[in-house]
N, C-alpha and C positions, 0 to 999 in steps of 0.2 A: 504494500500499500504506499504510495507514494506522500510527502510530507501534508501537501496542498487536500490531498484525499482523506489524511487521519484529521487531519483538524476539522472538515467539513464534516467527518464522522462524529468525532467529539460532540462538534454543536449541536446537530441535528436530533441527538441524544439528551441534550438538557432539558426543553421541556415536555412536561405531561405526566402522567401517573409513575412514581415511583415505589420501591421493596426495597427490603434487605433479604429477601429471598432470591436464592439463586434458579430463575427458572428460565426454561427453554421450550420455545413451541414451536413446532414443524409443521408450516402449511404449506401443501402441496396440492397443485393447482391442475385441472386439470381432465379427472379422472371423471370417468363416463362417456368424454367426446372421442367421435374420432376423428383423425387425419391423415394420415397418409393409409388407405384401405387395403396393401398388400405389398408386396415387392414385387408381382407382375406390374400392377398396376405405378408403380415408382420406375418401372426399367422402362415402359412404353412412354410414359410422361417423360421424361428424359431422351427417349430418343426420337421424341414430338419434340424438343425446344424446350421444355419446361427447365429453367433452373432450379430443380428441386435436390440438387445435390450442394445445392450452397445454403442450405438453412435445415440445423439440425433439428428442426419440428419435422420437415417435408421426409429428412432421410431416417431419422429413427421413430418418430410420435406415431403411435397407432393406440390403436382401442386395446386397454388391459387384458390381458389373456389369464389362463389360470397359473401359466408356471410363475409370471412375474408378482400377482399377490400373495400367494406360497413362499416365495422367496423374500418377499420382501416382512412376511409375519415371523418366519423363523430366524431371521437377524433381528428386527426390532425382541424378539423372546430374548435375543444374549444378553439386554442388557439392565438393569434394574439402578433407581434411582435411590436416592434417601430413605423413601417413603416405601421401596420397593415394588414403585411399579416401573413399568417398560416405558421407555418411550414409542410416542405414539405420534400416527401421523393425522393432523388435521384434514381429511379427504377435501379437497373444495372441487364438487361434483357437479358436472352436467347430470338430468335427468333425460334429456332427450336429445333424437338427434332425427335430422330431415329422411323423410321416407321417399327414396328417390321415386319408386315405381309408381306410389300415386302421382306424384309431382310430374312424372313423365307423361302417363298415363291422360294428365289433363290437360299434356302439349303447354305445361310452364304455367297454362294460366293461374293454376291456383300453387298455395301452399300448404303442404302437409307433415308432419312430424309424429314420431314414435317414439315409446320409453326407449330408455336406452337398453332394458332388459330385452326386448323385441330383438333393437340391432345384434345383441352378443350373440342372437339365434345363426344370423349370415355370416360369421366369424369362426374357423375353426379352432378349435382348444380355447374355447370361450364359454363352454357348457355350465364351466361351474365357479363363474367369474359372481356370480348375484349371491350365490350362496357364501363364497368367500367374503363377502361384502359383510353381512348379515355376523358371518364368525367372527371380523374384525370388529366390529360394535360389539356384540358380546365380551369378548377379551380383551377393547380398548388399547386394541393397537391400530387399528384404523377407523377412525369417524367422521364420515360424512358431514359436510356443512355445504351450502347453496350457490353454485356458482352461475346457473342462469338454468332457462328451460331448454336452449342449446347454445352450444357455442360458434353463432350464426347469427348476423347481423342480416336478418331473414330479408327485407327490403332492398338492397342494398343487392344482395345476390338475385332474389326473383327479377330485378330490376334490369341487369345484366343477362340471364336465362332469357327475359321477353324481348328484350333488342338483338338478342343472336350475337354474345360475344363469342368469338369461336373459345377463347383459350377458356372461359368461362362452363360454356358449355362441353368441352372435351373433358375436362374435369369433373364434369358430375356424372356422366359415363363411364369412370373411372370411380365413383363414391368417395369424391374428394371436394371439398369448399374450403379447406383451408393454406390457401395460397393468395401468397400479394403481389408473385412474376406469371404471368403467363408463357406462350410460344416466343421464344426470343425475345423472353426477358419484359415482355410488355407489363408495364406497372399498372394494377387492376386494387379497387376497392379497396377496404380494410373490412373482409367478412367475418372475421375473428372478432370485432370488437363488436357482441352483441346490444350492447345499451347505449351505444352512441346515437349523435343522431344527425341527422343533414337540414331536417327543418322543424319547428319549435313542436308542430302536431306530432310527430314522430312520438311523442311521450303515449299519447291517447295510446296506439298500437302497443309499448311497453307496459302501460300499466297490466294488461289481458296478459304480457308473455308471463311477466314477475306473477300473476295472481295464477295462471297454471301452472307454470312453475315449482311453487311452492307448495301448492297443492299437490302436485304428482309425486314433487321429494316428500312429504309426508305421506304419501299413500304405499310409497314404495319404500321408506325405511323405519314407520312406525313413530317417528314424532316429529316437530316442525324444527324447521332450522331454525336460531336463535341467532345465526351469522351470516352474513350475503358478502361474496367478492365476487365485484362488476368484471365480467369477463374481460381483458386486456386493457380494463382502467375506467375508459370514459363512463361517465354518469351524469346523469342530470338530477341534480338533488330534490326538485318537485317527485321525485317516483318514491323518496324516503318512505311517505304518507302511506303508500301501497305497500311498504316494507312494517312497516309500522301495524298496521290493519292486519298483519299476515304474523304476527310475532316475533318480527324479527327485531335485537335489540343490539346488535354489534355489527357494524358497519367497515368494513376493508376499505381503504383509503391510502393516497401516496399524502405525504407528509405536504408537498403543494401538488393539488389536485386540479385539476386541468377541467373544468367542468366546460361540456359543451351546452351551448343555449340553442343552435340551430340557425341558419344563414352564415356560418362560417366566424360567428361570433363566440368568445369562450370568456370566462369568468375565473380568474385562479383566487383558489381558498386554501388557507395555511392550517395544517392540519398537526395535532397531538394526539399521544398517546391518550386513552381515554375520555375526551374530549368529547364534551354531549353537545348535540344538537338539541333545536326547540321539541322537540317529541321526546328529549329523553334518552333516546338510544348513543351508544358511543361507541368513534370513531378506533379503529383499531391500526397501527402503520408499523410496519415491518422495519426491522432494522439491520437484519444479516440475510446474506444470501450464498446461496448453495447451488449450484450450476455447473458439475461436472462434464456434461456432455453438452457444455455447449462452446463451439467451434474458435472461441475469440482467441485472445492472446495468452490466456492461460490454460492449461493444463490441469489433471483431478490432482495434484500434489497443491498445488498451487492456488486452485479453490480451495481444498482444506483448510488451508493455511489463513486463507485470508477470511475465510468465514468463523475460524477460532479468533483473529485478531479482532472481528467485529462482538463477537460474544464479551469479550476482554474490555472493548470500550462500553458494549449496554451495561454490565456491571459494574462499570468505573461510575455510570453515573447512575447505578441504581435502578436498572431497566431492567423487567424481563427480556431474554433475545430471543426475537421472535422471527425464524428462518422463513425467509420464502426460496421453494427448490421445487422445479415441476416436474410432471409426470413423465415427462421423456427419458428425464436421468434412469428411471428405475424397469424399464419397459424393455422386452427384446423379440417382440414378435415377429418386428420387419430385422433385427440384429440382434441376437442373443448377447453379444459379445458388448454393446451396448449395455446390458440389464447388467453385465457381470461387472463390467467399469464403474456404471454409478452405485452398484450394491457393496462392492468394494471399497469405494471410496467413501460412503455411509458406515459402512464400519469401522474403518478408520478414525471417522469426524466424531463418532458416539465413542468410541475406546479413549479420544484424546478428552471429549466431554466430561466422561465420571472420571478418567484421575486425577483431571488439574482441579475438578469442582468436585468432589464427592460428594456435596452438601445439594449436588443442583435437584430439582425438581422439574418433571417433565408436565407438562400441560396441556390440553389442548387448546383450541382458544377460547370456547366458550368457558372450560375452568375456568380461565384468564380474567375472562372478563366478567364472568359471576364474582371472583375476589374483588376486581375492580370495585365492581358494584356493593359488595360486600363492605368495603373498607370506606 
């Protein structure tokens, strides 16, 4: 970490709720969502001119399979905190995906979605995933919270399909939505930011998306999600009331939230851990990052060292360490080596945490939020 980055990390950890406890939360985004559908689709898209090899998401990320969850649980079960509790993933989860067949049958005129449990039936080695979700909840190893109905900006995607965008249509036929570059590196709309808006009235549709998604979440997992993490970040704050009506108490936010207002207008909101909005919902901000699959300038060992450094900074300022780490780091349906590297890196990270801070407490985000409320 450079000197400037170090100073910024320290300063950003000063405001907000404090605790003398050594709390570690692991938030992992994107579970339940589709990304690259298969190795064959990846190869065909690459051959057609899609730069899918340029993003670790399109290269490695796919709907989690049986082995992904089984291997993750085995690793998490190895470690214990001061209260003999295992590390736990706050699994930031999508509950639905596009129903490609119904959309195609409508000639792209109408949008349809399906629960992610239906999507699982279309993938090999995914038949036990939903049962493994329930096992993870029961054993407090993998506890889902709400990320969105689908990881997709439906309006933007359907508009491009209806307008005949060649790249988007070809990706559609491969069962893929999460691309930002098309054939010959064509720049596409941001389809992954499900709650971004282009016009103010887009929020009316998103009210429906949130209500349907949170209802589906409760039906799938047997409890209401108290925590919401908007996909890719953009979120118009007028929608917080819909979250409130659906019993959401905690909302993830960047420390500097860039709120989309529509018509290319934005508002900057400064947030800190535990801050309340007008509805008494609290904002949760992340302060540590662990992305060993990322193809940036750091290798897996450097990601481990950076995360340990960020945890040190958080504890220095009496803050919980809230680690952001996406699903892509731990899945191997497309490339088992990617999962192996991610789990090995997580193993090393947890080993270092438990040795360096033997009084560490592993919590879910909701457990942390409840602690903040009780204090």
